[in-house]
N, C-alpha and C positions, 0 to 999 in steps of 0.2 A: 665820570670823565667829563664834567661840564666844560664846554668850550674847546674840547680837544679835536673835534671832528667838524670842520667847517668846509662846506662845498656848495656855495650858493648856486653854481652852475647846474647842479642836479635838482634844484628845486626843493631841497630838504629843509631850507630855513637857515638861520644864522649859525646854528651850532648843533652838534649831535649830543644828546643827553643820555641815550641808551645804546647798549651794544647792538641791539637788533636794528638800529638806524644805519649801521654800517653795511655796505655792500659786502658780498663774499670776498671780493678782491681786496677791499679795505681791511677786512678781518685777517686775511692771509698776511698782508703787509704788517699789520699791528702785531701779529704773533711773531713774525720774523724779526721785528725790531724790539721785541719783548715789552711793548707797551701794554699788551694784553696777553694773557695765557690762554692756551687752548682749553684748559680746564675751566677757566672763568666763562668762556663762551659756552661750553657744553652745559655747565650748571645754569647759566642764564636761560638757555633754550629749554632745558628740562623743566625749569620752573614755569616758563610760559606755557609749555605743553600741558603741564599738570593743572594749570589754571584756565585752560580753554578747551575742555572736553566738549563743550557745546558745539564746536565746529565739526566734530566727527572726523578729525584729520588723521588719527593714528589707529592702527589695529594692535600694534605691539610697540612698546617703548623699551629700549635696551639701555637703561641708565647706567647700570654697573659696568657693563662692557664699554660704554662710551667714556665713562670717567677713567677707566683703566687705560684706554687708548689715548685719551687726552693727556694723561699724566706722562705716558711714554713719549708723546709728541713734544711736550714741554721739556722733558729731559734731553731730547735730541737737539732742541734749540739751544739749551744751556751748554751742551757738550760742544756744539759747533762754535758758539760764542767764545767758549774758553779756549778752543783750539785755534780758530781762525779769526776771531773778533767779530763775526757776523753769522748770518744764517744762510750763506750761499751754499748751494749744493743740496738743499732740502727740496722736496717735491713742491710744485707751484701752489698747491692748495693745502699745504701742510697745516694740520690741526683745525681745519674749518669744518664745522658740523654739516651734516647732510642726512637724508633718510632715503631708504630704498623702497620703491613701490612694491606692494605685497603680491604682485604677480611674478616677482623675480626671486629665484631661489637664493637663499643666503645660508651658508653652512652654519649649523648650530643655533640658528635663530628661527623661531616659529614662523612659518610661511604658509598662509592659509589660502591664497588665491581667492580671498573673499568668500569662501564657502564654509558652511558649517561642517561639511564632509571632511574638510582638512583642518578643522579647528585646532588640532593638536599636532599637526605635521611639522617635523623638524628635519629639513633636508641635510644630507651629508656633504653636499657640494655647493659651491658658489656658481652662479651663472657668470660668464666671463666678465661682464660689465661691472659686477661687484668687486672683483679683483682689480680691475682697472681703476676704479674710483678709490679703492684703498691705496693702491700704488701711487696715486696722485696726491695722497696725503689727507684726504677727507676722512671724517670720522662719523660713522652712522650712529644716529640716536634711536633708530627703530625702523619699523615698516609702516608705510602710509596706507590709508584706507582705500579699498577698491571694491567695485561691485563683483558679484560672483563670476569668476573666470574672465573678468574684464569685458563682459558681453554688452552691457548697455552704456548709453551716453550720460548716465547719472551714476552716483556712487551710493548704493544702498545694498545691504546684505543682512543676514541673520546674526551677525557677530557683534555689531555695534550700531550706533546711531548713524543716520545718513550724513554724508559730508555736505556741508552748506557753504555758500560763499560768505566770507566775512563782511562783504559789503551790504548784505541783507540776509540775516540768518533764517528768514522764512523761505529762502530760495535755495535750490540745489546748487552744488558746486560743480556740476558736470562730471563727466567720467570718460574713460575709466581712471584717469589719474587725478580724481577729485580730491582725495585726501592730501596728495602732494601739493596741489594748487592751493587748497585752503590753508595749508600750513605756511607756505611761502607768502601768500597774500596777507596773512595775519601776523607775520613776524615771528612765527614759531620755528622757522628755518631761514637761512639766507638764500638757499636755492635747493632744488630737489631733482631726483631722478624720476623720469616717467617713461612710459611706453605708449605707442600710438599705432593701432591697427585699422582705424577707420575715422580718426580724429581725436583719439584719446588723450593727447597732449594739448592740442589746439582748442578743443571744446572747453575743458576746465580753465585753460589760460584765458580764453575769452570771457568766461563767466566770472573769473576771479580777478581780472585786470592785470595779467602777467604777460611776459614774453614766453612763448612756448614754441619750441622748434621740433617739428617732425623731420628727422634726418633723411638723407637719401638712402634708398635700399642698399644695404651692405656697408654703410658708413661705420656702424657699430656692430660688433659681433653679437649674434644671437646664440652663440654656443654656450655650453657644449651640447645641449640637447634640443635646441629650438625645433619646434614641430609645426611650422607654418609653411606648407609647400608652395604657396603663392607669394611668400615674402611680403605679406601685407604689413606685418607688425615690425616696428623698429624702436630702438631706444633713443631718448633725447632729453634735453634739459628743460626745466621750468625755472624761471628766474625773474627778478624785478628789473634788470637792466640788460641791454644788449651785450655789454662786456662780460657780465657774469655768465650769461648763457654761452658765450663763446669760450670762456675759460672752462666751463663744465663740459662742453663738447670736446675740447682738446683732451680732457681727461678720459673721456669715453672712447674717442676715435682712435683706438689702437688697432693697426692692421693685423688681421689673423688670416694668413694665406690658406688655411684649411677650410675657411668658410665657403659655402656654395657659390658666393659671389661677393665682390667687394667694390665699393664706390671709388672711382678715380677722382683725384682732386683737381680743381681748376686754378689753383694758385700755389704760392710758396709761403713758407713760414707758418706760424700757428694761426688758428682761427682768431685767437685773441689779438694778435698783432695786427691782423687785417682790420679787425673791428675798431681797435684803438686808433689806427690811422684815419679811418673814416670819421671818427668822433673828434679828432684833434683839429682838423681843418675841413669842415664839410664843404667849403667852397671849392676845394680841389677834387671833390668826389666826381667820378665819372657820371655824366648825365645819363639816365637810364631811359630805355623805351619800355613802357609799362602798358600791357594790355589790361583792360578791365572788362569784366563780364558778369552777368547774373545768370548765365546759362548753367544748367545743372542736369544731371542724369535723372533727377527725381521729378516726375511729372506733376503738374498742377499744385505747386507750392504757393503759399501766401507769405510774403515777406512783410514783416512789421514796418510801418511807415518810419518809425524812429531809426530802424536799421538802414533803410534806404537813404534817409537824410545823412546818416553817418558815412555811408558809402560815397555819397556825393561830396561831402565835406572833405573826405580823405582824397578824393580825386582832385579837388581844388587845391589842397595843400601840396600835393605832388607837383602840380603844374606851377604853383608859386615858387617851388624850390628848383624849378628849371627842368624837371623831367617831362618827357613826352608821354602823354596819356592817350591811349588809342582804344576806342570801343572795339571789342573782339567778339565775333560770333563763334561760339564754341559748342554747338549742339552735340549732345552725346549720342552715340549709336543706339539704335533701337535694342532694347533688351539688356542694356548694360547693367542697370540697377538691379533688375531681377536676377541676373547672373551673380552679381556681388552678394545679394541677400541669400541666394541659394548656397553659395560657398561659405558664407558666414555661419549659416545653420549647420552645414556639414562640419566645419572646423570646430564647432562646439564639442564634437566627439573626440577632440584631440587630447582632452584631459581624462586620464583613467578614472573610472567611477566604480566602486564596488557594487555588487548587487544589493538591492534592498534599501538604497539611500534616497530614493526619490522624495520621501517626505521631508528630507533635510534641505532640499533644493528650493531656490526661488521659483515662483511661477513662470517667469520669463525663461529661465534656464530649461525647465521642463518643456515649455512650448517649443523652444529652439531645438532641443534634443529630438522631440517628436518630428519636427519638420525635417531635421537632418536625416533621420532614419528613412524617410520616404524618398530620398535622393539616390538614384542608382549610380553605379560607377560610370556608365556611358554618359549619363546626364551631367555628372560632375566634371568629366573631361571636356564636354562641350561647353560648360560654363567657364572653365578655366580658359579655354580657347577664345571665347567671346571677350573675356576681360583682357587677355593679353593682346588680342588684335586691336581692341578699342584703345588700349593704353599706348600702343605704338602710334596709332593715328593721332591721339591727343598730344603726345609729346611732339610729333612732327609739326603740328599746327601751332604749338606754343614756342617752338625754338626761336622764331624771329624776335621774341621779347625777352628782356632781361628778367622780368617777373610778370606775373598775372595777378591782378587784384580781384578779390571777391569779398563779400562779408564772410566772417567766420561762421556765423549762425544766422538763421532766418528770424530769430526772436530774441528778446531780452531774456535774462536768467529766469528759469521756470520755477513756480511755486513747488513746495515739497511734494504734494500729491498729484502733480500734473500728469505724470506718466502712469502711475500705478493706482490712482484713486478709484477707478471703476472696477478694478480687479480682473480686467480682461487683458491677458498678456499679448494677444494679437493686436489689440488697439494700442497698447503700450508701445509695441515695436513700430507701428505705423506712425505714432506721434514722434518717436525718435528720428525716423527718417525725414519727417517734415521739419524737424528742428535743426537737423544737421545736413542740409542737402548738398553742401559743397565739399565737405572735408574728405570723404572716402575716395574721391577721385585721385588725389595725390598718392594715396596708398596703393591704388590700382596701377598707377603709372610708375611709382617708385621715386617720384620727384621730391625734393625737399620742399617744405612749406612751413611758414611761420605765422603765428598769431602775434600781432602788435597791438597793445592796449591804447589805441589812439583816441577813441571816442567814448563819451560818457553821457548818460541821460541826465536831465536836469536834477533828478533826485539821487544821483550818485552811483548808478549801476553801470558797469563797464560794457562796452560794445566793441568787441575785437574785430580787427580787419585781418584777413588772410592774404598773404602773398605767396604764390607758388613759384619756385625757381626752376632753372634748367637742371637736368640731372647732374648731381655731383657739385652743384654750385651753392652750397650754404654760405659761402663768403659774401656773395652779393646780397643775399637776404639779411645777413647780420650787419653789413655795412649800411644798408638802407634803414634797418632798425635803429642803428646808432644815430644816423642823420635825423630821422624822425623824432627820436628821443630828445635831441637838442632843440629841434624846431617846435615841438609841442609836448613838453615834458609831462609825464604821467606820475612821477614819484610823489607828488602832493596828494594824490587820491588815496588816502589811507583809510582803512575801515575802522570802525569803533574799537575793535579788539586790539588794534595797534598800540593804543595808549592806555589799555585797561587790563594790565596783567593780573589784577586782583580778582577778576571774575571767577567765581567758583561754582562748579557743577559736579555733582556726585560722579565719581569715575565709573566707567562701565567695564564689563568683562574684557580682559585682554589688554587693558591699558594701565 
C-alpha cells in the first residue's frame, strides 16, 4: 500500500509502506472501509511472529484460530456493507489482531502461566477480560511470553527463550508482560493485553519504549476466579500511542458489579474520546499540577545518572508546556516494602501445584515458595494492614496533585544474565527490588499509573517516565500522554526488527 498511509504529525515519515506501520485505530478504520481485510492483517502479523523468534515474545501462537476469526470478521464487514453501505454497528476494534498474556486463562488455548508444570494445560473457561476483548472485535493470535507465575520483573522460564527488548536483543524485555511488550515494540502486534501486580506492565513498557497503563484497582474485572486478596494485580493495555492505549482500555473496562470492588470514573464518554480531545488541541488542555519525587519505599537505592538526567529533562518539558511542577516529599512508612515483599512471597502459593513438581520450577519460584511457607497467618494479616494503612496515607498526600512523576526504573534495560547470572535467587530478588523501586507503590495504593516513553539514551535505549494519577483517573494520565506524544514524539524510535521481517531463527517448543 505505498503512499496510502501518510501522517507526518505522528513522526512516521511521509508514507506508510507496511501494515504494521499503522496504529491499531488506523487498522480498525482500514478494515471498516475495506481498504484492508482482517485476514490480511492476521497473516501479516503471523508472518512477522514466525520470523522473529529471537525476541521470545510468544509462548503459543494460534494461527489457525486467528485466521478463522479474521475470515468471519471480514464476512461481517461485507455483510454490513451490502446491507447498510458501510461498517457501522461493528465493534470498535473489529478485526484488529491482539494477543493475550499467558497468565490469563483462555478457553481451549494452552495457558502455561510461564511454568513447565502447566506446559500442557488447556483451561475450559476464559477470564472475563478475554471475553471483553473478543466482544470489542479484537482477534487473538496467541499467548505472549511470561515468567513463571508472573513473579519476577524479567521474562524468563523453562518453556522458551527469554523475552528481550527489540531495541537491544542482548537485554531483557522486563516482566512480567515482557513478551507482550517485545511483540508490540517490534511490530509483531499493534497493541497487547498485559497485567500488572508490582509494575508488570510499566516495567516492560519502559524497557521496550511503549505506553503501558496500570489501571485503577477494579477498573477491569479480575473474574471469574481472581485470587489476589490484596487487589495488587490489574489488567491493562500496552500500546505504541496514547490513543491506542485508550481504545484498548475502553475494550477492557466493562463494569462487572459482582466484582469485590470496581473503580468509579472521573469523566464522561469513552477513554478514547477524552484522549483524542487532548491530542486535537493540546493548547486547550487543562494545565496540571504535577508533583515529582524520587522518594521510594526501597531503602538505599542507586539511580543511574542517565535516568536522573531523563527525569530532569521530563520535568523541564512539563514546565515548558505550562504545567506546574512541584517537588514532593513522599517518604514511605517504615516497613512498607518488607510487608509488600512478604505478601508477594505468600501470594506465590495462590497457584495450585501438584506434589513432586519442584524440579520443574524456576529457582526464584522455589525461593519465594519457601519464603511464603514461613509466613504465619497473623503475620500475613499484619502485613496486609501495614500496606493498607500506608496506602491510605500515600493517596491522601498525593491527592493535591493531578499526577506524580517518578522515573519508571532506576536503571537502563538490564543484560540477559543480570538477575540470574550468579544462580542465587535471593540475590536475584534483591536486584529486582533495586531495579524497580517505584512501581509497586501504585499497586499497593490501587492508583492508576502510566509509563510514557519520553526519554532515550544516546545509543537508542528507552528510559520510561512514570506518572501516577488520582484513584480512578486514567483520563488525566492518558490526556497527558497524548500531549507529551505530540510535544516530543517517540514513534520514530523503531528497533532493528521493525524493518527486518526476514530475520529467521529456529522455532522453539510451543511456538
